[in-house]
C-alpha positions in Angstrom: -4.2 23.0 65.9 -6.5 20.1 65.4 -8.2 22.0 62.5 -4.8 22.6 60.8 -3.9 19.0 61.3 -7.2 17.9 59.8 -6.6 20.1 56.7 -3.1 18.7 56.4 -4.4 15.1 56.7 -7.1 15.8 54.1 -4.5 17.2 51.7 -2.2 14.2 52.2 -5.2 11.9 51.7 -6.1 13.7 48.4 -2.5 13.6 47.2 -2.3 9.8 48.0 -5.6 9.2 46.2 -4.3 11.1 43.1 -1.1 9.2 43.1 -2.9 5.9 43.4 -5.2 6.9 40.5 -2.3 7.9 38.3 -0.5 4.7 39.1 -3.6 2.7 38.2 -4.0 4.5 34.9 -0.3 4.0 34.1 -0.7 0.3 34.9 -3.6 0.0 32.6 -1.9 1.5 29.6 -0.9 -1.1 27.0 2.7 -2.2 27.1 4.8 -0.8 24.2 6.0 -3.4 21.7 9.8 -3.2 21.7 9.9 -4.8 18.2 8.6 -1.5 16.7 11.7 0.3 17.7 14.8 -0.1 15.6 17.8 -1.7 17.3 20.7 -3.8 16.2 20.4 -7.6 16.5 23.6 -9.5 17.3 23.7 -13.1 16.0 24.7 -15.6 18.7 27.0 -17.3 16.3 29.1 -15.7 13.5 29.3 -17.2 10.1 32.3 -19.6 9.8 35.6 -18.4 8.3 34.8 -20.3 5.2 32.1 -17.8 4.4 34.6 -14.9 4.1 34.3 -15.2 0.3 30.6 -14.1 0.5 31.6 -11.0 2.6 34.4 -10.2 0.1 32.1 -10.6 -2.9 29.3 -8.5 -1.6 31.8 -5.8 -0.6 32.6 -5.4 -4.3 29.0 -5.1 -5.5 26.4 -2.4 -5.6 24.0 -3.1 -2.8 20.6 -1.4 -2.0 21.3 1.8 -0.2 19.6 0.5 3.0 21.9 -2.5 3.2 25.2 -2.2 5.1 28.0 -4.4 3.9 27.9 -7.7 5.8 30.5 -9.0 8.2 31.0 -12.5 9.4 29.5 -11.8 12.9 26.4 -10.4 11.1 26.1 -13.0 8.4 23.9 -16.1 8.4 24.6 -18.6 5.5 21.5 -20.8 4.8 23.0 -22.8 2.0 26.3 -22.9 0.0 28.0 -25.1 -2.6 31.7 -24.2 -2.4 32.2 -20.8 -3.9 29.8 -21.4 -6.8 26.5 -20.9 -5.2 25.1 -19.6 -1.9 22.2 -17.9 -0.2 22.8 -15.8 2.9 21.2 -13.0 4.9 22.2 -10.3 7.4 20.0 -8.1 9.5 20.0 -4.3 9.1 18.2 -4.2 12.5 15.2 -5.8 14.1 12.9 -4.6 11.4 14.8 -5.0 8.1 16.9 -7.7 6.4 19.2 -8.0 3.4 19.9 -11.2 1.6 22.1 -12.3 -1.2 21.7 -15.1 -3.8 25.0 -16.0 -5.4 25.3 -18.1 -8.5 28.6 -18.5 -10.3 27.3 -21.3 -12.5 25.7 -20.4 -15.7 24.8 -16.7 -16.3 22.6 -16.0 -13.3 24.0 -12.9 -11.6 24.5 -12.4 -7.9 21.4 -10.6 -6.6 21.1 -8.6 -3.3 17.7 -7.6 -1.9 16.5 -5.4 0.9 13.2 -6.3 2.6 11.1 -5.3 5.7 10.8 -8.5 7.7 7.1 -7.9 8.4 6.5 -7.6 4.6 8.5 -10.7 3.9 6.6 -13.0 6.2 3.2 -13.1 4.4 4.5 -12.7 0.8 5.0 -15.5 -1.7 8.7 -16.0 -1.9 10.5 -14.2 -4.7 12.8 -16.3 -6.8 16.2 -15.0 -7.7 15.7 -16.0 -11.3 12.7 -17.0 -13.4 14.6 -18.1 -16.5 13.5 -21.5 -17.8 16.0 -24.3 -17.2 18.1 -22.5 -14.6 18.6 -23.1 -10.9 17.2 -20.5 -8.6 16.8 -19.8 -4.9 13.8 -18.3 -3.1 14.0 -16.6 0.4 11.1 -16.2 2.9 10.4 -15.8 6.6 8.0 -17.2 9.2 6.9 -15.6 12.4 8.1 -17.6 15.4 10.3 -20.7 15.6 9.5 -23.0 12.8 11.1 -26.3 12.0 10.6 -29.1 9.5 9.7 -26.9 6.6 9.2 -29.0 3.4 8.5 -28.4 -0.2 5.7 -30.3 -1.9 4.1 -30.4 -5.3 7.0 -30.9 -7.7 9.9 -32.5 -5.7 11.7 -33.5 -8.9 12.7 -29.9 -9.3 13.9 -29.4 -5.7 17.7 -29.3 -5.7 18.2 -29.1 -1.9 15.9 -29.2 1.1 14.7 -26.1 2.8 17.4 -24.5 5.0 16.3 -22.3 7.8 17.5 -20.4 10.8 15.5 -18.8 13.7 16.6 -15.4 15.0 15.5 -13.6 18.2 14.9 -10.0 17.1 14.6 -8.9 20.7 12.1 -9.4 23.6 11.4 -13.0 22.5 10.3 -11.8 19.0 11.4 -14.9 17.0 11.5 -15.0 13.2 12.6 -18.0 11.1 14.3 -17.2 7.8 14.2 -19.9 5.2 15.6 -20.6 1.7 15.2 -23.4 -0.9 17.1 -24.2 -4.1 15.1 -25.5 -7.0 15.3 -25.8 -10.8 12.9 -24.1 -13.1 11.6 -26.5 -15.8 13.3 -26.0 -19.1 10.1 -26.5 -21.0 8.6 -23.4 -19.4 5.7 -25.4 -18.0 4.1 -24.1 -14.8 6.0 -25.1 -11.7 3.8 -25.9 -8.7 5.6 -25.8 -5.3 4.3 -25.3 -1.8 6.1 -24.7 1.5 4.6 -26.7 4.3 5.1 -27.1 8.0 3.7 -29.5 10.6 1.4 -26.9 12.2 0.6 -24.2 9.7 -1.2 -24.1 6.3 1.0 -24.5 3.2 1.9 -21.4 1.3 2.8 -20.9 -2.3 6.5 -21.3 -2.9 6.9 -20.1 -6.4 
């Protein structure tokens, strides 16, 4: 009886040791980054009712196939001037974003882009128009919560200050989306603009 009990105790001890080892291995595995899995991102505040014209306009346009049509709860308006000009974005999910640059003044068309957020962060912002003498918007993103973004280099051609909004993509993964409105010189001369923050190196803005 004692021998059987000893065998049983040995088996239990071995099982306990194996379970402990497995638990230790599991605890040592790197935590999975939830930001790599696609999931919807609700915005805490919907766009105001005054932005309904943007939703209605985009609904009539051809958009990139990856872009859903925006709704007020999904839309974030960074800048607008009545119903003549605006820049807004809406998230496809936590990995991709769509944004629209609307310009009803002059001949610049409304343009809608699709971008992977991680690709947008390190890239020099892409202007909506590069025609000499016209107004244009550029859209970009920063990792984390970033405030006090300024444009330096050629302030005479900056039409409005940088507008930005920080979004939590999930699990504390913050991204700050920003846009600025500027005028391309009519002479065609080079335009030097830089985006600067208080704590990060400046980046090319054009």
